[in-house]
C-alpha positions as a LaTeX table, in Angstrom:
\begin{tabular}{lrrr}
\hline
Residue & $x$ (\AA) & $y$ (\AA) & $z$ (\AA) \\
\hline
Met1 & $-50.92$ & $-55.91$ & $-34.78$ \\
Asn2 & $-48.22$ & $-58.49$ & $-35.05$ \\
Thr3 & $-49.74$ & $-62.02$ & $-35.14$ \\
Asn4 & $-46.58$ & $-63.90$ & $-35.80$ \\
Thr5 & $-45.50$ & $-65.75$ & $-32.75$ \\
Asp6 & $-42.16$ & $-66.83$ & $-34.07$ \\
Arg7 & $-40.32$ & $-63.70$ & $-35.27$ \\
Ile8 & $-39.94$ & $-60.19$ & $-34.00$ \\
Glu9 & $-38.81$ & $-57.60$ & $-36.56$ \\
Lys10 & $-37.73$ & $-53.93$ & $-35.87$ \\
Ser11 & $-36.42$ & $-51.52$ & $-38.27$ \\
Ile12 & $-34.93$ & $-48.05$ & $-38.01$ \\
Leu13 & $-33.34$ & $-45.49$ & $-40.36$ \\
Leu14 & $-30.11$ & $-44.35$ & $-38.48$ \\
Arg15 & $-28.65$ & $-40.95$ & $-39.40$ \\
Ala16 & $-25.16$ & $-42.41$ & $-39.72$ \\
Pro17 & $-22.95$ & $-43.89$ & $-42.58$ \\
Leu18 & $-23.04$ & $-47.67$ & $-43.14$ \\
Glu19 & $-19.41$ & $-48.08$ & $-41.88$ \\
Arg20 & $-20.24$ & $-46.44$ & $-38.57$ \\
Val21 & $-23.33$ & $-48.53$ & $-37.97$ \\
Trp22 & $-21.35$ & $-51.61$ & $-38.89$ \\
Gln23 & $-18.79$ & $-50.75$ & $-36.16$ \\
Ala24 & $-21.53$ & $-50.34$ & $-33.57$ \\
Ile25 & $-22.99$ & $-53.83$ & $-34.24$ \\
Ser26 & $-19.87$ & $-55.76$ & $-35.09$ \\
Asp27 & $-17.38$ & $-54.69$ & $-32.35$ \\
Ser28 & $-18.44$ & $-56.35$ & $-29.16$ \\
Gly29 & $-17.28$ & $-53.35$ & $-27.02$ \\
Gln30 & $-19.29$ & $-50.87$ & $-28.94$ \\
Phe31 & $-22.30$ & $-53.20$ & $-29.05$ \\
Gly32 & $-22.18$ & $-53.85$ & $-25.41$ \\
Ser33 & $-21.92$ & $-50.07$ & $-24.63$ \\
Trp34 & $-25.34$ & $-49.27$ & $-26.22$ \\
Phe35 & $-27.02$ & $-52.86$ & $-25.63$ \\
Gly36 & $-26.02$ & $-53.05$ & $-22.00$ \\
Val37 & $-23.70$ & $-55.97$ & $-21.78$ \\
Ala38 & $-20.01$ & $-56.79$ & $-21.29$ \\
Phe39 & $-18.74$ & $-59.61$ & $-23.44$ \\
Asp40 & $-15.70$ & $-61.74$ & $-22.68$ \\
Gly41 & $-14.16$ & $-61.45$ & $-26.22$ \\
Pro42 & $-14.57$ & $-60.12$ & $-29.75$ \\
Phe43 & $-17.38$ & $-61.00$ & $-32.05$ \\
Val44 & $-15.72$ & $-63.70$ & $-34.41$ \\
Gln45 & $-17.84$ & $-66.00$ & $-36.47$ \\
Gly46 & $-18.37$ & $-69.27$ & $-34.59$ \\
Ala47 & $-17.25$ & $-67.78$ & $-31.20$ \\
Arg48 & $-19.12$ & $-68.63$ & $-28.10$ \\
Leu49 & $-19.13$ & $-65.69$ & $-25.70$ \\
Thr50 & $-20.30$ & $-65.00$ & $-22.31$ \\
Gly51 & $-22.07$ & $-61.72$ & $-21.85$ \\
Lys52 & $-22.88$ & $-60.01$ & $-18.45$ \\
Ile53 & $-25.49$ & $-57.48$ & $-18.18$ \\
Val54 & $-24.34$ & $-54.01$ & $-17.37$ \\
Pro55 & $-26.53$ & $-51.04$ & $-17.73$ \\
Thr56 & $-26.37$ & $-49.25$ & $-21.04$ \\
Thr57 & $-24.23$ & $-46.07$ & $-21.15$ \\
Val58 & $-26.50$ & $-44.17$ & $-23.55$ \\
Asp59 & $-29.79$ & $-43.86$ & $-21.63$ \\
Ser60 & $-30.25$ & $-43.52$ & $-17.80$ \\
Glu61 & $-33.93$ & $-44.65$ & $-17.91$ \\
Val62 & $-33.18$ & $-47.88$ & $-19.86$ \\
Ala63 & $-30.18$ & $-48.27$ & $-17.52$ \\
Lys64 & $-32.56$ & $-48.22$ & $-14.62$ \\
Leu65 & $-34.58$ & $-51.09$ & $-16.22$ \\
Gln66 & $-31.57$ & $-53.19$ & $-16.73$ \\
Gln67 & $-30.05$ & $-52.61$ & $-13.23$ \\
Pro68 & $-32.00$ & $-55.39$ & $-11.61$ \\
His69 & $-30.40$ & $-57.88$ & $-13.99$ \\
Ala70 & $-26.79$ & $-56.47$ & $-13.73$ \\
Gly71 & $-24.20$ & $-59.17$ & $-13.46$ \\
Lys72 & $-26.34$ & $-61.76$ & $-14.89$ \\
Ala73 & $-24.42$ & $-64.00$ & $-17.33$ \\
Phe74 & $-25.70$ & $-65.59$ & $-20.63$ \\
Met75 & $-24.27$ & $-67.47$ & $-23.47$ \\
Phe76 & $-24.04$ & $-65.55$ & $-26.84$ \\
Glu77 & $-22.87$ & $-67.29$ & $-30.07$ \\
Val78 & $-21.81$ & $-65.37$ & $-33.04$ \\
Asp79 & $-23.46$ & $-67.22$ & $-35.87$ \\
Arg80 & $-22.47$ & $-65.58$ & $-39.18$ \\
Ile81 & $-20.65$ & $-62.33$ & $-40.21$ \\
Asp82 & $-21.15$ & $-60.85$ & $-43.63$ \\
Pro83 & $-19.01$ & $-57.65$ & $-43.22$ \\
Met84 & $-20.91$ & $-54.45$ & $-43.82$ \\
His85 & $-24.08$ & $-56.35$ & $-44.54$ \\
Ser86 & $-25.20$ & $-58.53$ & $-41.65$ \\
Ile87 & $-24.28$ & $-60.19$ & $-38.45$ \\
Ser88 & $-26.17$ & $-62.82$ & $-36.61$ \\
Phe89 & $-26.17$ & $-64.32$ & $-33.19$ \\
Arg90 & $-27.73$ & $-67.15$ & $-31.25$ \\
Trp91 & $-28.90$ & $-67.08$ & $-27.66$ \\
His92 & $-31.43$ & $-68.36$ & $-25.19$ \\
Pro93 & $-34.02$ & $-65.46$ & $-25.09$ \\
Phe94 & $-35.24$ & $-64.22$ & $-21.65$ \\
Ala95 & $-33.06$ & $-66.76$ & $-19.83$ \\
Val96 & $-33.44$ & $-64.91$ & $-16.40$ \\
Ala97 & $-34.45$ & $-67.50$ & $-13.90$ \\
Gln98 & $-31.48$ & $-68.47$ & $-11.82$ \\
Asp99 & $-32.71$ & $-71.99$ & $-11.23$ \\
Val100 & $-33.23$ & $-73.19$ & $-14.74$ \\
Asp101 & $-30.65$ & $-74.84$ & $-17.03$ \\
Tyr102 & $-31.34$ & $-73.23$ & $-20.52$ \\
Ser103 & $-28.53$ & $-75.11$ & $-22.19$ \\
Lys104 & $-30.76$ & $-77.94$ & $-23.39$ \\
Glu105 & $-33.35$ & $-75.54$ & $-24.90$ \\
Pro106 & $-33.26$ & $-74.36$ & $-28.61$ \\
Thr107 & $-31.96$ & $-70.90$ & $-29.25$ \\
Thr108 & $-33.37$ & $-68.02$ & $-31.19$ \\
Val109 & $-31.45$ & $-66.35$ & $-34.03$ \\
Ile110 & $-30.88$ & $-62.57$ & $-34.09$ \\
Val111 & $-29.95$ & $-61.02$ & $-37.43$ \\
Phe112 & $-28.80$ & $-57.38$ & $-37.81$ \\
Lys113 & $-29.04$ & $-56.42$ & $-41.53$ \\
Leu114 & $-27.70$ & $-53.12$ & $-42.85$ \\
Val115 & $-28.54$ & $-51.25$ & $-46.12$ \\
Ala116 & $-27.04$ & $-47.87$ & $-47.12$ \\
Ile117 & $-29.54$ & $-45.26$ & $-48.11$ \\
Gly118 & $-27.51$ & $-42.18$ & $-49.13$ \\
Ser119 & $-25.46$ & $-41.16$ & $-46.26$ \\
Asp120 & $-27.93$ & $-42.94$ & $-43.78$ \\
Thr121 & $-28.30$ & $-46.64$ & $-42.92$ \\
Gln122 & $-31.44$ & $-48.78$ & $-42.59$ \\
Leu123 & $-30.96$ & $-51.18$ & $-39.72$ \\
Lys124 & $-33.41$ & $-54.22$ & $-39.53$ \\
Ile125 & $-33.27$ & $-56.48$ & $-36.51$ \\
Thr126 & $-34.97$ & $-59.78$ & $-36.71$ \\
Glu127 & $-35.18$ & $-62.52$ & $-33.92$ \\
Ser128 & $-36.76$ & $-65.76$ & $-34.92$ \\
Gly129 & $-37.28$ & $-69.25$ & $-33.43$ \\
Phe130 & $-39.72$ & $-68.53$ & $-30.56$ \\
Asp131 & $-42.15$ & $-71.22$ & $-31.71$ \\
Gln132 & $-39.60$ & $-73.87$ & $-30.93$ \\
Leu133 & $-39.02$ & $-72.75$ & $-27.39$ \\
Pro134 & $-40.77$ & $-74.73$ & $-24.54$ \\
Leu135 & $-44.32$ & $-73.86$ & $-24.34$ \\
Ser136 & $-43.99$ & $-72.83$ & $-20.65$ \\
Arg137 & $-41.46$ & $-70.06$ & $-21.65$ \\
Arg138 & $-42.54$ & $-69.09$ & $-25.01$ \\
Val139 & $-45.06$ & $-66.30$ & $-24.46$ \\
Asp140 & $-43.01$ & $-64.72$ & $-21.75$ \\
Ala141 & $-39.76$ & $-64.73$ & $-23.92$ \\
Phe142 & $-41.58$ & $-63.37$ & $-26.97$ \\
Lys143 & $-43.16$ & $-60.54$ & $-24.96$ \\
Ala144 & $-39.86$ & $-59.56$ & $-23.11$ \\
Asn145 & $-37.91$ & $-59.52$ & $-26.25$ \\
Glu146 & $-40.56$ & $-57.69$ & $-28.37$ \\
Gly147 & $-40.31$ & $-54.90$ & $-25.86$ \\
Gly148 & $-36.58$ & $-55.22$ & $-25.50$ \\
Trp149 & $-35.89$ & $-54.80$ & $-29.21$ \\
Ser150 & $-38.02$ & $-51.73$ & $-29.30$ \\
Leu151 & $-35.74$ & $-50.16$ & $-26.74$ \\
Gln152 & $-32.52$ & $-51.47$ & $-28.40$ \\
Val153 & $-33.28$ & $-49.68$ & $-31.70$ \\
Gln154 & $-33.67$ & $-46.43$ & $-29.57$ \\
Leu155 & $-30.45$ & $-47.11$ & $-27.86$ \\
Ile156 & $-28.32$ & $-47.74$ & $-31.02$ \\
Gln157 & $-29.79$ & $-44.49$ & $-32.47$ \\
Lys158 & $-28.74$ & $-42.55$ & $-29.31$ \\
Phe159 & $-25.25$ & $-44.25$ & $-29.27$ \\
Leu160 & $-24.59$ & $-43.27$ & $-32.86$ \\
Ala161 & $-25.91$ & $-39.71$ & $-32.22$ \\
Lys162 & $-23.61$ & $-39.31$ & $-29.23$ \\
Gln163 & $-20.63$ & $-40.59$ & $-31.40$ \\
Thr164 & $-21.18$ & $-37.92$ & $-34.14$ \\
Ser165 & $-21.79$ & $-34.94$ & $-31.92$ \\
\hline
\end{tabular}
């Protein structure tokens, strides 16, 4: 059982070469396709983008879960890019209430790290910074994102499998 309240970690071995996985996480269009979001620009280090939730194209059941949030906009900042190794982002996790201004809250950091293992790629996703969120949102944000990242590792796996078949 995970007792860490500040960090979520997910890892998956993807049956795809490093270069292909890098494209899936570093190209905002491909990322959006599997993640379920449309961005208003490319992933460039330091860029602040607006994402709008759109149901994923790779899994109809997950798309149904995303549908109630379709059109919801959120801010997404590209923190760092280390080509072929890692990319990180900042955002306000679980920022779904329409009547709340999240801009004054701290953000969490999401890091996607890649390691080639033969012709496959190990992907590790870490989101940290939950302990600095307002206490009134902390538990719900952590719980929602814990479940969300569990789905997202499955979605990228399905996206890559469709690309190679």
